[in-house]
N, C-alpha and C positions, 0 to 999 in steps of 0.2 A: 257571262258566269261561269259557260264549260271551259271558255279558255284560262279563265283564273284557277280553277279545280285543278285540269290538268298540267298547269305552270306550278301548283303547288304540288302535287302529286311528283313530277320530275325535280323539283327541288328537293323532296325529302329522300329520295332515292340517292341522288348525289351525296348527302348528308349522310345517309348512312352507311353508304360505301365508302367514303373518305375515312369515317373512322372504324370501321370493320377491323377486325385483329385477328389476323390469320396465325393459327398455332402449329407449331412442327414437333414431332416427336423425334427422338434420338433410336428409336427401335431400342431393342433388347441390347445393353450393354452388360459387359462379364469382366472389364479391367478399366483402372484410372484410363481418363482419358480425355481430347479436347472435342466438346460437344458441337459448339457452336462459337463462329469466328465473327467479329464484329460487335457493334452495341446491340443490346436486345435486354431481353426481360424473362425472369423465371416465370413461369407458371404453374409448374408443382412437378412432383416427382415420386415415383411408385419404385421401393426397394423391397426385391424378392431374395430368400432365402431358400436353400435345398431342404428346407425341414428337418435339418437337424443341426447345423452351424449358424452361428450368429454372424447377420450381415450388417455393416458400415457404410453410410454415404455421405459426403460432405461435397456439396458445389461451391465454387470458388470463381471470384473474379479473374480472369486471366491476365490482366495488366499488373494489378495491385497485389495479385494472391490471396486478398482478402475472402474471409469464409463471408457468402452470402444468405448459405441454408445449412444448416444442419449442426452437428453430424446427427443423423439418423441412424439409431440401432436398434436394428430389428431382431427379436429374438427368434433362434431355428424355428421352432415350434408353431409360431405365429404366422410362419410363411410371407406374411408381406408387410409392410407400412410405408409411412412416408406423409405427404401433404399436400395441398392445393393452394393457392392464393388467389384470391378474388382480385385483389389488388396485386400485379405482378412485383416482383422484386428485381431491379434492374440491375445490369452488368456495364461495364464500360467499353470492354475490348473483347474479351471471349467468355465463353462459359466453360470450365471445366469441371468434372467430377472424381473424386478420389474415391474409391470403391475396395473396400477389403471383406474378407470372408472366404472360406471354403464355398464353392458354389455359389456366391452372391452374385446377383443381377440387377439391373436398374433400369427404370423406362423415366428419360427425363420430358418433360414439354416445355418449351419457349417458344418467344417470336422475336421477328427481328424488328429493328426500329426502322419505321415508315419514314 
């Protein structure tokens, strides 16, 4: 019985490890740029303002240029906005952010395909 319990626990650990998602962060981004290369999925974006000027962020799939999220327009006085997704939004080749607005910045959260 003890062997069966140990085997069951070992199998559950392998299953949990195999399906765990590692999330990455772009760090603070202050200009339009490529965030990630290769296939993956967008899990969240935080858009920040300087407290006065509006900020706008749009996320695109690099291969097609297709908008996968946004535009997120954050009013300057709001300071921050954005979104997270329980079911990540896939991109096929790379993840790009288009960021505009004086003093605008963003943090993008994503995963790589496993």
